[in-house]
N, C-alpha and C positions, 0 to 999 in steps of 0.2 A: 473579529474574524480576520483572517489573514487576507491582506489586499492582493487581488490578482488583476492586473491591468487588462487581461483578456486580449483576444485577437479581433474583437468585433469592430474596432476602430480602424482596421486596415482598409486600404483602398478596395474598390469593388472586385478587382481581379484576384484579390486574396481572400474573398469571402468564404471560399470552400475550405480555408484553413482554420476557421474559428473553432476553438476547443473550450471557450469560456462556458458554454452551456454544460459541457461535461464536468467541469469543475464545480459548477453550481449544483449539479446532481450529486456529485461526490460529497460536497459539503453537507448537503441535506441527508445523504445516506449515513455519513459519519455521525451526525447529530442524532438521527433516529436510532442508530445502533447503540450509542451510549445511553440514550433515554430508555431503550428497551432493556438493556443490561441492568441499569439502575433499578428499574421496576421489578425485575426478576429477583435481584439480590434483596430488595426491600421485602418482597413477598416471602422469600425464604426466611428472613429474620423475623417477620411478623407471624407467619404461620408455623414455621418450624417443622422438623420431622415428626412423624408419628412414632410413638414409643411402644414397643411390645415387650412384655416380660415372658421369658420361657423358663419354665420350672426345671431346675436341675435336681434339687432335693428339698422337698417340703419340710422334712424333719430338721434339716440343717438351715432351713430358710435361705436356700441358695437358688438364685435366679440368674439367668443370662439376659441382659438388656440389649435389645437391638432397635436401632432407629431406622425408619424408612422415609424416603422422600423421592418423589418422581421416579419410581421404579428402581431406585438404588437403596442399598442398605449399608449401615455402618460397619457390618462385618466384612464388607468387600472394599469399601473406599472411605476416605475421610470426607464426610458429607460437607462440612464447612468449607474445606479447600475446594471441593468439586464445584459447589454452587456459587461461591464468592470469588474464586480465582481462576480455576481451570476452564470452566465453561465460558466465562466472559472472555478469556484469552482466545479460546478456540473460535468464538463468534467473531471477535475482532480480526483474527487471522483470516477468516473466510472473507470478510469484507475487504481486507487489505488486498487479497488476491484478486478480488473483483475490480477494485478501483485501479490497481496496477494494470490489469488486463485491458480495461477501458482506455486508459491513457496510451498504452502501448499500441493499441489498435488505431487510435486517433492519430498518433504520430506517424504510423505507417501510411495512413490515408493522406496525411498532410504531405509527406514526401512523394508519394505516388501522384498526387494531384499536382504538385509543383512540377514534377518531371513531365507530366502530360501537357500542362498548360504552356510550359516553356520549351517543350520538345528538347529536353536535355539529352546530350549524347550518352550520359551514364544514368541508368535507372537504379532504383533501390535494390532490385534483385541482383544487380551486378556486383554489389559490394559484399565483403566478407561479413561473417557474423549473422546475428539475427536480433530482432527486437530493438531495444533502445540503443544497443551498441551500433548496429547497422544504421539506424536512423540518425544517430549523432554523427557518424561518418558522412552521411549524405548532407546533413545540415552544415557541416564545416566545409566540405569540399565542393558542394554543388550550390547550396543556397548562399554560402559565404559567411556563415556565422563564425565569430571568433571562438576559441575554446572557452566554454563556459566554466566559470569558477565553481559552479554547482555540480558539474558532471561527476566529480569524484564522489560526491555524496549520493548521486543517482546510482552509481555503480554499487555502493554499499546497500542501497535500498533494493537493487536487483539481486544482490547476494541474499538478502533477507527473503525476498520473494521466492527465490529458488529453494531456500531452506524450508520455507513453509509448504511449497508445492511438492517437494520431492523427499524431504527428510524430517517431517514432523516438527518443523521449527527448531531443530537441534542446532546449537551454535558450535558443535563439534563436527569435524569431518569424519568420514568413515574410518579414518585411522585414529579417531579420538583425539585429534589435535584441535585446539581452538581456532576457529575461522577468524582471521584477523579483522576483516571488514565488519563482522557481526560484533566482535568485542569492542571495536571502535564506536559502532552505533550505540551500544548499550552504555558505554562511558559518556557519550555525547548526550544521551537521553536517559539518565539514570532513574527517573521517575516513571517514564513511559514504557521503557523496554527493560525488563528485569530478568536476571538469571533465575530459572526455576528448575532445579535438577540439571538436566542437560539441554533444556529448552529455553527459548526466548518467550517470556510471558508478556503479552500485550496488555498493558494497563490503560486506564483512562488517559486520553490525550495522545495515545500512540498513533491512531489513525490520522489525527490532525497534524501531528509532527511529520509523518512520512508524506502526507499530501503537500505540506508546505515546501518540502524539499523539491518535489516534482513541479510545484507551481513556480518556484524560483527559476528552475531550469527552463520551463516553457516561456517565461518572460524573456529570457535571452533568445530563444527561438523567435519570439515575436519581434524583438528588436532587429534581428537579422532579416526577417521578412520585410519589415518596414524600410530597411536600408537598401534592399535589393531594388535595383532600377531596371524596369522593363525598357526595351529599345524604343526610342522616340521615332515614329514613322515620318514625322515632319521636320526632322533635324536638317535634312539636306536642303530644305526650302528656306531655312532661317539664315540670316546673315549676322 
């Protein structure tokens, strides 16, 4: 399992920033998703579609064969592709959107909590952008985090999130041009993210790979929080 240092070791004043539980939940969700998909694919292979013969001409011994499985038929879709590739990808895409949303929400809570506790002159809402982009600005400019080496990868994950949420996971723009960030992600994870027609197909390991990128980034946020020094109220009395 990918090691995540977590934020639980932070001083008491930072306890409201802890996102380690969210990552534990996400790791469990990812594992359960893959286990469920594997069971469904295994069931499809073991039970197989039902086969029906439709007579065309008895004299010519001509029949039309149609396979049925879970409400779909082979005359409309490729059943093998649907139940062993497309549906598993759609399921993982849905979980990916969920885990991304969970972490984005936690990051916003972290920034808002920091602003409230430290009474910062600049609040999250004052910054441009939204989601991870705005939170990264807050982390760098208010918390004092150095630019994370992982943020460029986070931006690619965000592009993937937007494609899944708004464009059916297509790696092409509305002008049918390849989206650079998505092409780079697929090249970086050729076994986990695969071109399937015009879509990104989420294969086994894709959820874990995208989660790992976000964990790496949050580790940098954690280090910035640890390095942040609250004012010492007794400094004036020390010699």
